[in-house]
C-alpha positions in Angstrom: 0.0 0.0 0.0 2.9 2.4 0.9 4.4 1.6 -2.5 1.3 2.3 -4.3 0.9 5.7 -2.5 4.5 6.6 -3.4 3.7 6.0 -7.1 0.6 8.1 -7.0 2.6 10.9 -5.3 5.3 10.8 -8.0 2.6 11.1 -10.7 1.3 14.3 -8.9 4.8 15.8 -8.7 5.9 15.0 -12.3 2.7 16.1 -13.9 2.4 19.7 -15.0 -0.1 21.5 -17.2 2.6 22.2 -19.8 3.2 18.5 -20.1 -0.5 17.8 -20.6 -1.1 20.7 -23.0 0.4 19.1 -26.1 0.0 21.2 -29.3 -2.7 19.7 -31.5 -1.7 18.2 -34.9 -2.9 20.1 -37.9 -5.8 17.7 -38.7 -7.4 18.2 -35.2 -6.4 21.9 -35.0 -8.2 22.7 -38.3 -11.2 20.6 -37.8 -13.5 23.3 -36.3 -12.7 26.1 -38.7 -15.0 27.1 -41.6 -12.1 29.2 -43.1 -8.4 28.2 -43.1 -6.0 30.6 -44.7 -2.3 31.3 -45.2 -1.8 35.0 -44.5 0.9 37.7 -44.3 0.6 40.4 -41.6 0.5 43.8 -43.3 -0.2 45.8 -40.1 -0.5 44.2 -36.6 -2.8 46.9 -35.7 -4.5 47.9 -32.5 -8.1 47.0 -32.6 -7.9 45.1 -35.9 -4.9 43.6 -37.6 -4.6 43.8 -41.4 -3.8 40.7 -43.2 -3.0 39.8 -46.9 -4.4 36.4 -48.0 -1.7 34.4 -49.6 -3.7 31.3 -50.1 -7.1 29.8 -49.1 -7.1 26.2 -47.8 -10.8 26.3 -47.0 -13.6 28.8 -47.2 -15.0 31.6 -49.4 -12.0 34.0 -49.6 -9.6 34.8 -52.4 -5.9 34.8 -52.6 -4.6 38.5 -52.8 -7.5 39.8 -50.7 -6.9 42.0 -47.8 -8.9 41.2 -44.6 -9.1 42.4 -41.0 -8.6 40.3 -37.8 -10.1 41.2 -34.4 -6.9 41.0 -32.6 -7.8 43.2 -29.7 -11.1 41.2 -29.0 -9.2 38.0 -29.4 -6.7 38.9 -26.8 -9.2 40.4 -24.4 -11.3 37.2 -24.3 -8.5 34.8 -24.1 -8.1 32.3 -21.2 -6.5 33.5 -18.0 -3.6 31.0 -18.6 -3.1 31.7 -22.3 -0.5 34.0 -23.7 -1.5 37.1 -25.6 -1.3 36.8 -29.4 1.2 39.2 -30.8 1.4 39.3 -34.6 4.7 40.4 -36.3 4.5 42.6 -39.4 5.7 40.9 -42.5 5.4 37.4 -40.9 3.4 34.6 -42.3 0.7 32.7 -40.4 -1.8 29.9 -40.8 -5.1 31.1 -39.4 -8.5 29.6 -38.5 -11.2 32.2 -39.2 -14.9 32.8 -39.0 -16.8 35.9 -39.9 -16.8 38.5 -37.1 -20.1 39.4 -35.3 -19.3 43.1 -36.0 -17.8 43.4 -39.4 -15.4 46.4 -40.2 -14.9 48.4 -43.4 -13.1 45.4 -44.9 -14.1 41.7 -44.5 -13.5 41.2 -40.7 -12.9 37.9 -39.0 -12.5 36.4 -35.5 -10.0 33.6 -34.8 -11.5 30.1 -34.3 -9.8 28.7 -31.1 -9.0 32.2 -30.0 -5.3 33.0 -29.5 -4.5 29.4 -30.5 -6.2 29.9 -33.9 -3.0 31.4 -35.5 0.3 29.5 -36.1 3.4 31.1 -37.2 4.8 29.7 -40.5 8.6 29.4 -40.0 10.7 31.4 -42.4 12.7 28.2 -43.3 10.6 25.2 -44.4 7.4 27.1 -44.0 5.9 25.5 -47.2 6.2 22.1 -45.5 3.7 23.2 -42.9 1.3 24.9 -45.5 1.5 22.0 -47.9 0.6 19.5 -45.1 -2.2 21.8 -44.0 -3.6 22.0 -47.6 -3.6 18.2 -48.0 -5.2 17.7 -44.6 -7.9 20.3 -45.4 -8.7 18.4 -48.6 -9.1 15.2 -46.6 -11.4 16.8 -44.0 -13.6 18.4 -46.7 -14.1 15.0 -48.5 -16.1 14.0 -45.3 -15.5 10.4 -46.0 -14.1 8.1 -43.3 -12.8 5.6 -45.8 -10.9 8.2 -47.7 -9.5 9.7 -44.4 -8.1 6.3 -43.2 -6.7 5.4 -46.6 -4.8 8.7 -46.7 -3.7 8.5 -43.1 -2.3 5.1 -43.8 -0.5 6.5 -46.8 0.9 9.4 -44.9 2.7 7.2 -42.5 5.3 6.8 -45.3 5.3 10.5 -46.3 8.4 12.6 -46.4 6.5 15.6 -45.0 7.0 15.4 -41.3 3.8 17.3 -40.5 1.8 14.7 -42.5 3.6 11.9 -40.7 3.0 13.4 -37.3 -0.7 13.8 -38.0 -1.0 10.3 -39.4 0.7 8.8 -36.3 -1.4 10.7 -33.9 -4.6 9.9 -35.8 -3.8 6.2 -35.5 -3.0 6.6 -31.8 -6.2 8.6 -31.0 -8.5 6.0 -32.7 -6.5 2.9 -31.9 -6.3 1.9 -35.5 -3.7 -0.1 -37.6 -3.1 -3.7 -38.4 0.1 -5.7 -37.8 1.5 -4.5 -41.2 1.7 -1.0 -39.8 4.4 -2.1 -37.4 6.8 -2.7 -40.2 5.9 0.5 -41.9 6.6 2.8 -39.0 9.6 1.1 -37.4 12.0 3.3 -39.4 10.5 6.3 -37.7 12.2 5.3 -34.4 15.3 6.8 -36.0 13.6 10.0 -37.3 15.5 13.3 -36.5 12.5 14.8 -34.8 11.9 13.5 -31.3 8.2 14.1 -31.4 7.9 11.7 -34.3 10.1 9.1 -32.5 7.9 9.4 -29.4 4.6 9.0 -31.5 6.1 6.1 -33.3 7.0 4.3 -30.0 3.5 5.1 -28.6 1.8 3.7 -31.6 4.0 0.6 -31.5 3.0 0.1 -27.9 -0.7 0.0 -29.0 -0.1 -2.3 -31.9 1.9 -4.7 -29.8 -0.9 -4.8 -27.3 -3.5 -5.6 -30.0 -1.6 -8.2 -31.9 -0.2 -11.7 -30.9 3.5 -12.1 -30.9 3.3 -14.4 -34.0 1.7 -11.6 -35.9 4.6 -9.3 -35.3 7.4 -9.6 -37.9 10.9 -9.8 -36.4 9.7 -9.3 -32.8 13.1 -9.9 -31.4 14.8 -7.3 -33.6 11.9 -4.9 -32.7 12.6 -5.5 -28.9 16.2 -4.7 -29.6 15.4 -1.4 -31.4 13.0 -0.4 -28.6 15.5 -1.3 -26.0 18.1 0.9 -27.7 15.7 3.9 -27.7 14.6 3.3 -24.1 18.2 3.3 -22.9 20.1 5.7 -25.1 17.8 8.1 -27.0 18.7 11.8 -26.0 15.1 12.8 -25.6 13.4 11.9 -22.4 9.9 11.6 -23.9 11.2 9.0 -26.5 12.8 6.9 -23.7 9.5 7.0 -21.8 7.4 5.9 -24.8 9.9 3.2 -25.7 9.8 1.9 -22.2 6.1 1.6 -22.3 6.4 -0.2 -25.7 8.7 -2.7 -24.2 6.1 -3.6 -21.5 3.8 -4.7 -24.4 6.3 -7.4 -25.5 5.6 -10.7 -23.7 9.1 -12.1 -24.1 11.9 -13.3 -21.8 14.3 -10.6 -20.9 11.9 -7.7 -20.9 11.9 -7.6 -17.1 15.7 -7.4 -16.9 15.6 -4.5 -19.4 13.0 -2.5 -17.4 15.0 -3.2 -14.1 18.1 -1.7 -15.8 16.2 1.3 -16.9 14.5 1.8 -13.5 18.0 1.8 -11.8 20.2 3.5 -14.3 18.4 6.2 -16.4 19.5 9.6 -15.5 16.0 11.1 -15.7 13.4 10.7 -12.9 10.5 10.4 -15.3 12.0 7.5 -17.2 13.0 5.7 -14.0 9.6 6.2 -12.6 7.9 4.8 -15.7 10.0 1.7 -15.6 9.4 1.3 -11.9 5.7 1.7 -12.3 5.6 -1.0 -14.9 7.6 -3.4 -12.7 5.3 -2.6 -9.8 2.2 -3.5 -11.9 3.8 -6.7 -13.1 4.4 -7.7 -9.6 0.8 -7.0 -8.6 -0.4 -9.0 -11.6 1.9 -11.9 -10.6 0.7 -11.8 -7.0 -2.9 -11.7 -8.2 -2.3 -14.7 -10.4 -0.8 -16.7 -7.5 -3.6 -15.8 -5.2 -6.1 -17.1 -7.7 -4.5 -20.6 -7.6 -5.6 -23.0 -4.9 -2.9 -24.2 -2.5 -3.3 -27.8 -3.8 -2.3 -26.6 -7.3 -5.7 -27.1 -8.8 -6.9 -24.4 -11.2 -10.2 -22.6 -11.0 -11.8 -25.3 -13.1 -10.2 -28.1 -11.3 -7.3 -28.3 -13.7 -3.9 -28.8 -12.1 -1.3 -26.2 -12.9 1.6 -27.6 -14.9 
């Protein structure tokens, strides 16, 4: 009981709102918006910001059109814990819009999702973000679940990292994917982006839980790859996700790997994850022993081997 209390206490200490508030992928972020545009800031403004529409991903606007954004109202109505949105002149943003309740002299819009309804397009590689958003908007606008999942499966092998991230998280969110997906995503364990490595390990954990060992190709090799990530990846979140995936492999040697991680990882969160898994395994083993009668007979009168 004391050990269980200690684990719960550690969860409370290690959890933080920042850790829970993970940025939505593009597909989920855009889902609520009737208008999605790629814009450049002409004038950050006071009451309203003036924007030039570069391209329209969704909605009844035209490229080259100038519009107004109710920036002051957006900031005034933001959550107590949200940062104020400060647009930069000459910078490019993806924005989620809806027509403003009080239109101005030019077409005027509010941000869907408030201050979270604008995402800065980076100066380098910005087209990667906009291209991904354009493709995902097309998928959403098709309003066809079969099309959505066909495309999400295809995007697991995309070169565009934003499409890969969205596809991984969509599979995780809805617990989708057959055993063939395991072989498809394994190379992503070595992706340069730690968020993609993390999502890959998280999806692998789900797939390993849903599929029998004989359905998983090269299970021993996969265990070795996950063990390497759990022990040596430079990103803490990757080591945590890989440790959880190892727990889903019912194979000799996994307990020893988890014990090593629990004792030797330099980060408290990784050690705690491994220790929690080991604790749950001990509880499961104790429960299994308690369910077996002392004479060795099983629940249905069958003798344990």
